[in-house]
N, CA and C atoms as a LAMMPS dump frame, in Angstrom:
ITEM: TIMESTEP
0
ITEM: NUMBER OF ATOMS
597
ITEM: BOX BOUNDS ff ff ff
-5.0000000000000000e+02 5.0000000000000000e+02
-5.0000000000000000e+02 5.0000000000000000e+02
-5.0000000000000000e+02 5.0000000000000000e+02
ITEM: ATOMS id mol type element x y z
1 1 1 N -204.922 -280.49 463.629
2 1 2 C -205.676 -280.294 462.394
3 1 3 C -207.124 -280.761 462.564
4 2 1 N -207.25 -281.905 463.262
5 2 2 C -208.572 -282.465 463.504
6 2 3 C -209.395 -281.517 464.383
7 3 1 N -208.696 -280.904 465.356
8 3 2 C -209.359 -279.972 466.267
9 3 3 C -209.875 -278.742 465.517
10 4 1 N -209.085 -278.233 464.581
11 4 2 C -209.477 -277.068 463.776
12 4 3 C -210.709 -277.394 462.93
13 5 1 N -210.707 -278.594 462.351
14 5 2 C -211.839 -279.019 461.521
15 5 3 C -213.114 -279.107 462.336
16 6 1 N -213.009 -279.606 463.573
17 6 2 C -214.18 -279.708 464.446
18 6 3 C -214.718 -278.33 464.824
19 7 1 N -213.786 -277.411 465.104
20 7 2 C -214.199 -276.038 465.451
21 7 3 C -214.916 -275.377 464.276
22 8 1 N -214.377 -275.543 463.068
23 8 2 C -214.994 -274.96 461.863
24 8 3 C -216.377 -275.549 461.616
25 9 1 N -216.518 -276.846 461.813
26 9 2 C -217.818 -277.509 461.624
27 9 3 C -218.842 -276.989 462.63
28 10 1 N -218.39 -276.789 463.871
29 10 2 C -219.284 -276.265 464.91
30 10 3 C -219.727 -274.847 464.587
31 11 1 N -218.793 -274.015 464.122
32 11 2 C -219.124 -272.629 463.741
33 11 3 C -220.121 -272.6 462.583
34 12 1 N -219.933 -273.488 461.616
35 12 2 C -220.849 -273.557 460.47
36 12 3 C -222.246 -273.938 460.924
37 13 1 N -222.34 -274.886 461.861
38 13 2 C -223.64 -275.325 462.379
39 13 3 C -224.348 -274.198 463.118
40 14 1 N -223.573 -273.469 463.952
41 14 2 C -224.141 -272.335 464.691
42 14 3 C -224.645 -271.27 463.732
43 15 1 N -223.865 -270.997 462.671
44 15 2 C -224.26 -269.989 461.672
45 15 3 C -225.57 -270.376 461.001
46 16 1 N -225.704 -271.649 460.62
47 16 2 C -226.923 -272.114 459.966
48 16 3 C -228.132 -272.004 460.877
49 17 1 N -227.935 -272.353 462.156
50 17 2 C -229.038 -272.293 463.118
51 17 3 C -229.463 -270.852 463.366
52 18 1 N -228.468 -269.956 463.524
53 18 2 C -228.779 -268.555 463.834
54 18 3 C -229.417 -267.838 462.662
55 19 1 N -228.992 -268.19 461.444
56 19 2 C -229.559 -267.531 460.261
57 19 3 C -230.991 -267.988 460.021
58 20 1 N -231.25 -269.283 460.201
59 20 2 C -232.587 -269.804 459.983
60 20 3 C -233.021 -269.595 458.547
61 21 1 N -234.336 -269.656 458.334
62 21 2 C -234.864 -269.439 456.987
63 21 3 C -236.111 -268.584 457.08
64 22 1 N -236.389 -267.865 456.019
65 22 2 C -237.561 -266.997 455.964
66 22 3 C -238.558 -267.57 454.981
67 23 1 N -239.796 -267.682 455.429
68 23 2 C -240.851 -268.182 454.555
69 23 3 C -241.755 -267.029 454.153
70 24 1 N -242.038 -266.93 452.871
71 24 2 C -242.893 -265.864 452.355
72 24 3 C -244.075 -266.481 451.617
73 25 1 N -245.277 -266.078 451.989
74 25 2 C -246.482 -266.514 451.281
75 25 3 C -247.102 -265.302 450.613
76 26 1 N -247.462 -265.442 449.36
77 26 2 C -248.119 -264.35 448.635
78 26 3 C -249.632 -264.55 448.668
79 27 1 N -250.347 -263.419 448.688
80 27 2 C -251.802 -263.46 448.725
81 27 3 C -252.364 -262.756 447.502
82 28 1 N -253.422 -263.326 446.946
83 28 2 C -254.124 -262.668 445.85
84 28 3 C -254.801 -261.417 446.396
85 29 1 N -254.982 -260.42 445.521
86 29 2 C -255.662 -259.189 445.931
87 29 3 C -257.054 -259.536 446.443
88 30 1 N -257.407 -258.988 447.607
89 30 2 C -258.727 -259.232 448.168
90 30 3 C -258.794 -260.447 449.078
91 31 1 N -257.756 -261.287 449.069
92 31 2 C -257.771 -262.472 449.921
93 31 3 C -257.457 -262.092 451.362
94 32 1 N -257.97 -262.887 452.302
95 32 2 C -257.673 -262.642 453.706
96 32 3 C -256.209 -262.984 453.976
97 33 1 N -255.561 -262.134 454.751
98 33 2 C -254.16 -262.382 455.114
99 33 3 C -254.114 -262.896 456.546
100 34 1 N -253.002 -263.534 456.913
101 34 2 C -252.854 -264.069 458.263
102 34 3 C -252.816 -262.933 459.278
103 35 1 N -253.508 -263.14 460.375
104 35 2 C -253.486 -262.172 461.469
105 35 3 C -252.443 -262.66 462.47
106 36 1 N -251.234 -262.133 462.367
107 36 2 C -250.114 -262.647 463.152
108 36 3 C -250.054 -262.09 464.568
109 37 1 N -250.397 -260.816 464.729
110 37 2 C -250.165 -260.158 466.013
111 37 3 C -251.436 -259.79 466.764
112 38 1 N -252.552 -259.73 466.062
113 38 2 C -253.786 -259.251 466.683
114 38 3 C -253.973 -257.761 466.561
115 39 1 N -252.958 -257.069 466
116 39 2 C -253.08 -255.626 465.775
117 39 3 C -253.89 -255.368 464.504
118 40 1 N -254.257 -254.114 464.308
119 40 2 C -254.998 -253.661 463.122
120 40 3 C -254.254 -254.088 461.862
121 41 1 N -254.97 -254.684 460.905
122 41 2 C -254.301 -255.152 459.696
123 41 3 C -255.189 -254.998 458.462
124 42 1 N -254.724 -255.534 457.345
125 42 2 C -255.406 -255.402 456.054
126 42 3 C -256.823 -255.963 456.088
127 43 1 N -257.017 -257.086 456.765
128 43 2 C -258.357 -257.677 456.854
129 43 3 C -259.332 -256.73 457.535
130 44 1 N -258.864 -256.044 458.579
131 44 2 C -259.721 -255.115 459.318
132 44 3 C -260.126 -253.927 458.446
133 45 1 N -259.154 -253.388 457.706
134 45 2 C -259.441 -252.264 456.809
135 45 3 C -260.507 -252.656 455.799
136 46 1 N -260.324 -253.817 455.183
137 46 2 C -261.261 -254.302 454.167
138 46 3 C -262.665 -254.471 454.745
139 47 1 N -262.759 -255.155 455.884
140 47 2 C -264.052 -255.433 456.501
141 47 3 C -264.775 -254.147 456.892
142 48 1 N -264.045 -253.247 457.535
143 48 2 C -264.625 -252.001 458.026
144 48 3 C -265.113 -251.127 456.871
145 49 1 N -264.248 -250.917 455.887
146 49 2 C -264.585 -249.996 454.794
147 49 3 C -265.758 -250.509 453.961
148 50 1 N -265.746 -251.782 453.633
149 50 2 C -266.825 -252.329 452.81
150 50 3 C -268.17 -252.232 453.518
151 51 1 N -268.19 -252.564 454.812
152 51 2 C -269.459 -252.543 455.544
153 51 3 C -269.968 -251.119 455.762
154 52 1 N -269.067 -250.204 456.142
155 52 2 C -269.495 -248.827 456.381
156 52 3 C -269.982 -248.153 455.103
157 53 1 N -269.252 -248.336 454.017
158 53 2 C -269.659 -247.676 452.762
159 53 3 C -270.95 -248.279 452.212
160 54 1 N -271.16 -249.568 452.415
161 54 2 C -272.434 -250.179 452.004
162 54 3 C -273.588 -249.505 452.732
163 55 1 N -273.407 -249.236 454.021
164 55 2 C -274.437 -248.543 454.784
165 55 3 C -274.599 -247.101 454.359
166 56 1 N -273.471 -246.443 454.076
167 56 2 C -273.499 -245.033 453.662
168 56 3 C -274.233 -244.846 452.337
169 57 1 N -273.841 -245.638 451.345
170 57 2 C -274.436 -245.471 450.004
171 57 3 C -275.895 -245.91 449.95
172 58 1 N -276.324 -246.739 450.908
173 58 2 C -277.726 -247.173 450.959
174 58 3 C -278.6 -246.202 451.749
175 59 1 N -277.974 -245.139 452.264
176 59 2 C -278.714 -244.168 453.067
177 59 3 C -279.84 -243.518 452.258
178 60 1 N -281.045 -243.387 452.839
179 60 2 C -282.17 -242.738 452.133
180 60 3 C -281.849 -241.301 451.704
181 61 1 N -281 -240.615 452.464
182 61 2 C -280.678 -239.225 452.123
183 61 3 C -279.825 -239.134 450.866
184 62 1 N -279.001 -240.166 450.608
185 62 2 C -278.217 -240.189 449.369
186 62 3 C -279.164 -240.373 448.187
187 63 1 N -280.123 -241.28 448.317
188 63 2 C -281.117 -241.503 447.255
189 63 3 C -281.995 -240.266 447.052
190 64 1 N -282.332 -239.598 448.146
191 64 2 C -283.17 -238.398 448.081
192 64 3 C -282.473 -237.286 447.301
193 65 1 N -281.158 -237.169 447.496
194 65 2 C -280.393 -236.139 446.78
195 65 3 C -280.52 -236.35 445.275
196 66 1 N -280.345 -237.574 444.816
197 66 2 C -280.417 -237.863 443.381
198 66 3 C -281.814 -237.58 442.836
199 67 1 N -282.843 -237.934 443.614
200 67 2 C -284.224 -237.703 443.171
201 67 3 C -284.526 -236.21 443.067
202 68 1 N -284.014 -235.428 444.016
203 68 2 C -284.294 -233.989 444.037
204 68 3 C -283.458 -233.21 443.026
205 69 1 N -282.182 -233.584 442.877
206 69 2 C -281.269 -232.822 442.024
207 69 3 C -281.173 -233.376 440.596
208 70 1 N -281.622 -234.605 440.406
209 70 2 C -281.539 -235.203 439.073
210 70 3 C -280.136 -235.64 438.696
211 71 1 N -279.283 -235.808 439.673
212 71 2 C -277.904 -236.261 439.441
213 71 3 C -277.38 -236.932 440.692
214 72 1 N -276.306 -237.68 440.541
215 72 2 C -275.678 -238.305 441.697
216 72 3 C -274.957 -237.262 442.542
217 73 1 N -274.951 -237.415 443.852
218 73 2 C -274.17 -236.494 444.676
219 73 3 C -272.678 -236.69 444.425
220 74 1 N -271.911 -235.644 444.631
221 74 2 C -270.456 -235.701 444.463
222 74 3 C -269.826 -235.714 445.849
223 75 1 N -268.92 -236.66 446.068
224 75 2 C -268.342 -236.835 447.399
225 75 3 C -266.833 -236.685 447.393
226 76 1 N -266.305 -236.507 448.567
227 76 2 C -264.859 -236.466 448.795
228 76 3 C -264.606 -237.029 450.191
229 77 1 N -263.46 -237.664 450.38
230 77 2 C -263.098 -238.151 451.709
231 77 3 C -262.237 -237.106 452.4
232 78 1 N -262.648 -236.721 453.593
233 78 2 C -261.887 -235.757 454.386
234 78 3 C -260.941 -236.469 455.33
235 79 1 N -260.766 -235.927 456.511
236 79 2 C -259.806 -236.468 457.471
237 79 3 C -260.35 -237.723 458.143
238 80 1 N -259.518 -238.746 458.174
239 80 2 C -259.785 -239.941 458.975
240 80 3 C -258.789 -239.89 460.142
241 81 1 N -259.276 -239.569 461.312
242 81 2 C -258.399 -239.339 462.467
243 81 3 C -258.082 -240.645 463.188
244 82 1 N -256.818 -240.825 463.531
245 82 2 C -256.398 -241.978 464.31
246 82 3 C -256.351 -241.589 465.784
247 83 1 N -257.336 -242.053 466.537
248 83 2 C -257.371 -241.791 467.975
249 83 3 C -257.194 -243.093 468.74
250 84 1 N -256.558 -244.051 468.085
251 84 2 C -256.299 -245.346 468.713
252 84 3 C -255 -245.291 469.5
253 85 1 N -254.68 -246.394 470.164
254 85 2 C -253.466 -246.464 470.98
255 85 3 C -252.261 -246.954 470.188
256 86 1 N -252.412 -247.148 468.887
257 86 2 C -251.304 -247.638 468.065
258 86 3 C -251.219 -246.859 466.766
259 87 1 N -250.102 -247.041 466.067
260 87 2 C -249.947 -246.366 464.787
261 87 3 C -250.822 -247.048 463.746
262 88 1 N -251.719 -246.28 463.134
263 88 2 C -252.572 -246.788 462.052
264 88 3 C -252.475 -245.809 460.902
265 89 1 N -252.148 -246.325 459.724
266 89 2 C -252.052 -245.482 458.539
267 89 3 C -253.464 -245.217 458.027
268 90 1 N -254.028 -244.071 458.443
269 90 2 C -255.411 -243.769 458.069
270 90 3 C -255.543 -243.408 456.587
271 91 1 N -254.416 -243.133 455.922
272 91 2 C -254.478 -242.885 454.468
273 91 3 C -254.983 -244.129 453.747
274 92 1 N -254.627 -245.306 454.256
275 92 2 C -255.116 -246.555 453.662
276 92 3 C -256.621 -246.69 453.85
277 93 1 N -257.106 -246.281 455.025
278 93 2 C -258.548 -246.323 455.3
279 93 3 C -259.275 -245.365 454.359
280 94 1 N -258.737 -244.153 454.218
281 94 2 C -259.357 -243.154 453.335
282 94 3 C -259.432 -243.641 451.898
283 95 1 N -258.355 -244.264 451.414
284 95 2 C -258.336 -244.767 450.033
285 95 3 C -259.331 -245.899 449.849
286 96 1 N -259.456 -246.765 450.858
287 96 2 C -260.435 -247.847 450.777
288 96 3 C -261.858 -247.301 450.772
289 97 1 N -262.105 -246.265 451.589
290 97 2 C -263.409 -245.603 451.573
291 97 3 C -263.698 -245.066 450.165
292 98 1 N -262.709 -244.387 449.609
293 98 2 C -262.861 -243.798 448.278
294 98 3 C -263.167 -244.867 447.228
295 99 1 N -262.413 -245.947 447.247
296 99 2 C -262.624 -247.03 446.283
297 99 3 C -264.02 -247.622 446.419
298 100 1 N -264.45 -247.847 447.672
299 100 2 C -265.769 -248.434 447.905
300 100 3 C -266.885 -247.509 447.424
301 101 1 N -266.72 -246.201 447.627
302 101 2 C -267.743 -245.244 447.168
303 101 3 C -267.809 -245.22 445.651
304 102 1 N -266.656 -245.135 444.999
305 102 2 C -266.622 -245.1 443.526
306 102 3 C -267.236 -246.366 442.951
307 103 1 N -266.853 -247.515 443.491
308 103 2 C -267.343 -248.788 442.966
309 103 3 C -268.823 -249.026 443.246
310 104 1 N -269.372 -248.331 444.252
311 104 2 C -270.791 -248.494 444.569
312 104 3 C -271.688 -247.912 443.479
313 105 1 N -271.181 -246.877 442.776
314 105 2 C -271.985 -246.217 441.748
315 105 3 C -273.049 -245.297 442.309
316 106 1 N -273.101 -245.138 443.637
317 106 2 C -274.131 -244.31 444.264
318 106 3 C -273.739 -242.844 444.334
319 107 1 N -272.432 -242.56 444.223
320 107 2 C -271.953 -241.183 444.287
321 107 3 C -270.796 -240.991 443.317
322 108 1 N -270.676 -239.768 442.808
323 108 2 C -269.495 -239.405 442.029
324 108 3 C -268.402 -239.019 443.018
325 109 1 N -267.185 -238.925 442.515
326 109 2 C -266.076 -238.626 443.416
327 109 3 C -265.142 -237.614 442.772
328 110 1 N -264.611 -236.689 443.582
329 110 2 C -263.647 -235.715 443.062
330 110 3 C -262.299 -235.888 443.761
331 111 1 N -261.274 -235.341 443.128
332 111 2 C -259.906 -235.458 443.637
333 111 3 C -259.77 -234.775 444.999
334 112 1 N -258.845 -235.296 445.818
335 112 2 C -258.63 -234.697 447.131
336 112 3 C -257.824 -233.403 447.005
337 113 1 N -257.611 -232.726 448.129
338 113 2 C -256.983 -231.399 448.102
339 113 3 C -255.571 -231.429 447.518
340 114 1 N -254.794 -232.447 447.842
341 114 2 C -253.436 -232.556 447.314
342 114 3 C -253.444 -232.793 445.801
343 115 1 N -254.345 -233.633 445.352
344 115 2 C -254.46 -233.895 443.915
345 115 3 C -254.921 -232.639 443.163
346 116 1 N -255.844 -231.895 443.78
347 116 2 C -256.351 -230.684 443.13
348 116 3 C -255.251 -229.655 442.923
349 117 1 N -254.368 -229.513 443.896
350 117 2 C -253.247 -228.573 443.752
351 117 3 C -252.361 -228.948 442.566
352 118 1 N -252.102 -230.24 442.426
353 118 2 C -251.274 -230.7 441.308
354 118 3 C -251.989 -230.486 439.974
355 119 1 N -253.297 -230.748 439.961
356 119 2 C -254.076 -230.562 438.736
357 119 3 C -254.155 -229.084 438.342
358 120 1 N -254.302 -228.212 439.33
359 120 2 C -254.351 -226.778 439.042
360 120 3 C -253.021 -226.28 438.499
361 121 1 N -251.934 -226.797 439.062
362 121 2 C -250.609 -226.422 438.56
363 121 3 C -250.46 -226.856 437.103
364 122 1 N -250.971 -228.041 436.784
365 122 2 C -250.91 -228.535 435.405
366 122 3 C -251.743 -227.649 434.472
367 123 1 N -252.927 -227.235 434.924
368 123 2 C -253.784 -226.374 434.095
369 123 3 C -253.142 -225.007 433.867
370 124 1 N -252.51 -224.472 434.897
371 124 2 C -251.802 -223.195 434.742
372 124 3 C -250.66 -223.314 433.739
373 125 1 N -249.952 -224.444 433.809
374 125 2 C -248.866 -224.694 432.867
375 125 3 C -249.413 -224.827 431.438
376 126 1 N -250.539 -225.516 431.301
377 126 2 C -251.165 -225.65 429.97
378 126 3 C -251.579 -224.292 429.419
379 127 1 N -252.12 -223.437 430.295
380 127 2 C -252.578 -222.114 429.848
381 127 3 C -251.429 -221.294 429.267
382 128 1 N -250.224 -221.505 429.78
383 128 2 C -249.062 -220.769 429.295
384 128 3 C -248.401 -221.428 428.091
385 129 1 N -248.432 -222.767 428.058
386 129 2 C -247.627 -223.473 427.061
387 129 3 C -248.409 -224.293 426.039
388 130 1 N -249.708 -224.466 426.271
389 130 2 C -250.512 -225.245 425.314
390 130 3 C -251.875 -224.578 425.169
391 131 1 N -251.843 -223.304 424.798
392 131 2 C -253.035 -222.453 424.844
393 131 3 C -254.229 -223.045 424.098
394 132 1 N -254.023 -223.566 422.898
395 132 2 C -255.135 -224.031 422.073
396 132 3 C -255.83 -225.265 422.649
397 133 1 N -255.107 -226.09 423.377
398 133 2 C -255.702 -227.315 423.931
399 133 3 C -255.751 -227.299 425.455
400 134 1 N -255.466 -226.151 426.066
401 134 2 C -255.435 -226.056 427.53
402 134 3 C -256.812 -226.289 428.136
403 135 1 N -256.83 -226.965 429.265
404 135 2 C -258.082 -227.213 429.981
405 135 3 C -258.423 -225.998 430.835
406 136 1 N -259.709 -225.671 430.865
407 136 2 C -260.163 -224.477 431.581
408 136 3 C -259.965 -224.616 433.082
409 137 1 N -259.6 -223.522 433.723
410 137 2 C -259.315 -223.531 435.155
411 137 3 C -260.592 -223.48 435.994
412 138 1 N -261.62 -222.83 435.51
413 138 2 C -262.825 -222.622 436.331
414 138 3 C -263.904 -223.674 436.194
415 139 1 N -263.595 -224.835 435.666
416 139 2 C -264.631 -225.851 435.433
417 139 3 C -264.575 -227.035 436.395
418 140 1 N -264.012 -226.835 437.566
419 140 2 C -263.95 -227.939 438.526
420 140 3 C -265.339 -228.273 439.054
421 141 1 N -265.501 -229.533 439.427
422 141 2 C -266.755 -230.001 440.002
423 141 3 C -266.613 -229.986 441.519
424 142 1 N -267.51 -229.264 442.185
425 142 2 C -267.435 -229.152 443.644
426 142 3 C -268.122 -230.335 444.316
427 143 1 N -267.578 -230.758 445.436
428 143 2 C -268.182 -231.86 446.184
429 143 3 C -269.403 -231.377 446.958
430 144 1 N -270.406 -232.242 447.026
431 144 2 C -271.606 -231.966 447.834
432 144 3 C -271.436 -232.504 449.243
433 145 1 N -270.812 -233.67 449.34
434 145 2 C -270.679 -234.361 450.622
435 145 3 C -269.215 -234.63 450.946
436 146 1 N -268.903 -234.647 452.245
437 146 2 C -267.575 -235.063 452.701
438 146 3 C -267.742 -236.21 453.698
439 147 1 N -266.949 -237.26 453.497
440 147 2 C -266.931 -238.377 454.422
441 147 3 C -265.754 -238.199 455.374
442 148 1 N -266.028 -238.169 456.662
443 148 2 C -264.99 -238.065 457.677
444 148 3 C -265.097 -239.252 458.622
445 149 1 N -264.022 -239.53 459.351
446 149 2 C -264.079 -240.681 460.238
447 149 3 C -263.043 -240.654 461.335
448 150 1 N -263.155 -241.606 462.234
449 150 2 C -262.26 -241.739 463.38
450 150 3 C -262.007 -243.214 463.657
451 151 1 N -260.756 -243.546 463.969
452 151 2 C -260.406 -244.902 464.378
453 151 3 C -260.042 -244.873 465.864
454 152 1 N -260.742 -245.683 466.662
455 152 2 C -260.51 -245.77 468.096
456 152 3 C -260.102 -247.197 468.447
457 153 1 N -259.435 -247.37 469.574
458 153 2 C -259.084 -248.722 470
459 153 3 C -259.068 -248.814 471.516
460 154 1 N -259.235 -250.044 471.993
461 154 2 C -259.171 -250.313 473.43
462 154 3 C -258.577 -251.698 473.626
463 155 1 N -257.71 -251.839 474.618
464 155 2 C -257.089 -253.134 474.904
465 155 3 C -257.398 -253.531 476.336
466 156 1 N -257.989 -254.724 476.504
467 156 2 C -258.233 -255.305 477.82
468 156 3 C -257.28 -256.482 477.957
469 157 1 N -256.338 -256.384 478.895
470 157 2 C -255.278 -257.391 478.982
471 157 3 C -255.123 -257.948 480.381
472 158 1 N -254.89 -259.263 480.445
473 158 2 C -254.6 -259.952 481.692
474 158 3 C -253.553 -261.01 481.389
475 159 1 N -252.345 -260.801 481.907
476 159 2 C -251.266 -261.748 481.639
477 159 3 C -250.954 -261.836 480.154
478 160 1 N -250.988 -263.051 479.614
479 160 2 C -250.676 -263.278 478.194
480 160 3 C -251.916 -263.227 477.306
481 161 1 N -253.076 -262.934 477.889
482 161 2 C -254.316 -262.873 477.13
483 161 3 C -254.792 -261.424 477.015
484 162 1 N -255.332 -261.085 475.867
485 162 2 C -255.866 -259.732 475.677
486 162 3 C -256.995 -259.744 474.656
487 163 1 N -257.84 -258.744 474.767
488 163 2 C -258.88 -258.514 473.761
489 163 3 C -258.65 -257.122 473.194
490 164 1 N -258.378 -257.068 471.909
491 164 2 C -258.162 -255.796 471.219
492 164 3 C -259.454 -255.421 470.501
493 165 1 N -259.96 -254.238 470.789
494 165 2 C -261.193 -253.775 470.161
495 165 3 C -260.91 -252.515 469.351
496 166 1 N -261.339 -252.542 468.099
497 166 2 C -261.191 -251.388 467.205
498 166 3 C -262.574 -250.909 466.788
499 167 1 N -262.775 -249.615 466.87
500 167 2 C -264.045 -249.032 466.428
501 167 3 C -263.76 -247.933 465.407
502 168 1 N -264.415 -248.029 464.272
503 168 2 C -264.288 -246.995 463.246
504 168 3 C -265.641 -246.315 463.094
505 169 1 N -265.665 -245.01 463.303
506 169 2 C -266.871 -244.201 463.113
507 169 3 C -266.727 -243.406 461.821
508 170 1 N -267.81 -243.257 461.098
509 170 2 C -267.78 -242.466 459.856
510 170 3 C -269.049 -241.638 459.75
511 171 1 N -268.906 -240.436 459.181
512 171 2 C -270.047 -239.541 458.981
513 171 3 C -269.998 -238.976 457.563
514 172 1 N -271.153 -238.902 456.918
515 172 2 C -271.283 -238.238 455.628
516 172 3 C -271.931 -236.884 455.89
517 173 1 N -271.215 -235.808 455.546
518 173 2 C -271.653 -234.464 455.925
519 173 3 C -271.933 -233.626 454.682
520 174 1 N -273.057 -232.901 454.71
521 174 2 C -273.395 -231.962 453.641
522 174 3 C -272.469 -230.748 453.783
523 175 1 N -271.644 -230.494 452.795
524 175 2 C -270.632 -229.431 452.899
525 175 3 C -271.268 -228.049 453.009
526 176 1 N -272.389 -227.833 452.344
527 176 2 C -273.017 -226.503 452.362
528 176 3 C -273.706 -226.209 453.687
529 177 1 N -274.396 -227.205 454.246
530 177 2 C -275.195 -226.95 455.445
531 177 3 C -274.57 -227.489 456.726
532 178 1 N -273.507 -228.309 456.604
533 178 2 C -272.874 -228.99 457.746
534 178 3 C -273.772 -230.05 458.394
535 179 1 N -274.868 -230.411 457.738
536 179 2 C -275.736 -231.465 458.264
537 179 3 C -275.053 -232.823 458.131
538 180 1 N -275.163 -233.626 459.179
539 180 2 C -274.683 -235.006 459.102
540 180 3 C -275.815 -235.831 458.486
541 181 1 N -275.588 -236.31 457.272
542 181 2 C -276.627 -237.02 456.534
543 181 3 C -276.669 -238.505 456.872
544 182 1 N -275.531 -239.026 457.256
545 182 2 C -275.444 -240.456 457.615
546 182 3 C -274.309 -240.637 458.598
547 183 1 N -274.498 -241.572 459.518
548 183 2 C -273.438 -241.893 460.471
549 183 3 C -273.447 -243.395 460.713
550 184 1 N -272.269 -243.978 460.743
551 184 2 C -272.173 -245.41 460.974
552 184 3 C -270.94 -245.75 461.773
553 185 1 N -270.95 -246.935 462.349
554 185 2 C -269.782 -247.401 463.082
555 185 3 C -269.622 -248.91 462.891
556 186 1 N -268.386 -249.349 462.936
557 186 2 C -268.069 -250.771 462.823
558 186 3 C -267.048 -251.099 463.891
559 187 1 N -267.339 -252.146 464.671
560 187 2 C -266.445 -252.563 465.746
561 187 3 C -265.918 -253.968 465.469
562 188 1 N -264.616 -254.139 465.681
563 188 2 C -263.973 -255.445 465.532
564 188 3 C -263.245 -255.751 466.835
565 189 1 N -263.5 -256.918 467.404
566 189 2 C -262.796 -257.346 468.613
567 189 3 C -262.004 -258.615 468.316
568 190 1 N -260.781 -258.674 468.838
569 190 2 C -259.905 -259.823 468.605
570 190 3 C -259.376 -260.356 469.931
571 191 1 N -259.508 -261.642 470.106
572 191 2 C -258.925 -262.295 471.285
573 191 3 C -257.527 -262.764 470.911
574 192 1 N -256.537 -262.358 471.697
575 192 2 C -255.131 -262.692 471.412
576 192 3 C -254.539 -263.402 472.626
577 193 1 N -253.945 -264.557 472.379
578 193 2 C -253.276 -265.297 473.452
579 193 3 C -251.849 -265.582 473.029
580 194 1 N -250.89 -265.028 473.773
581 194 2 C -249.49 -265.228 473.453
582 194 3 C -248.997 -266.528 474.073
583 195 1 N -248.178 -267.24 473.313
584 195 2 C -247.633 -268.506 473.788
585 195 3 C -246.69 -268.279 474.954
586 196 1 N -246.616 -269.247 475.855
587 196 2 C -245.7 -269.149 476.999
588 196 3 C -244.263 -269.231 476.499
589 197 1 N -243.391 -268.525 477.183
590 197 2 C -241.98 -268.551 476.832
591 197 3 C -241.365 -269.895 477.205
592 198 1 N -240.645 -270.45 476.27
593 198 2 C -239.977 -271.728 476.538
594 198 3 C -238.659 -271.49 477.265
595 199 1 N -238.431 -272.284 478.285
596 199 2 C -237.199 -272.152 479.067
597 199 3 C -236.047 -272.876 478.365
């Protein structure tokens, strides 16, 4: 009986050790999060988007458009291509670009292609079922500029040490003329050192 009790106690101890515990820390919106792996993360997206859009909206050509046309230019975010060596959700980058442009007040913004399809379907439905209050189909606002970008990465590694470099390029393009009105880039490099394996 004593032997059985000892075996059960040992099994319980092993179970507790193997299960361990999980610690979760919450972060306020906009706060820096821990960089656990050295890979692309939320802090990088925030830093890159804010700096690039600040440069974009301060461009003399954006100001010139408003002076010449008497209105703010209308923008849209196009494709943000991931040409890095890892999986990066570029939709998050695009949304951050969009938020930064809207909040800058330097440009107006229109819905993306997927949103426009849904909005058009809604307008068509209104035209059939809510004729008196239906929104007109031909009154969309066209974008003047499109923001496009690319995410690149490079890893220099020796043993347990590495330097991860991320470069994000962005261009603001005149949709009518295809002129690149502004171009910017932001590079982030991270030194990562992995701990030695314990024997």
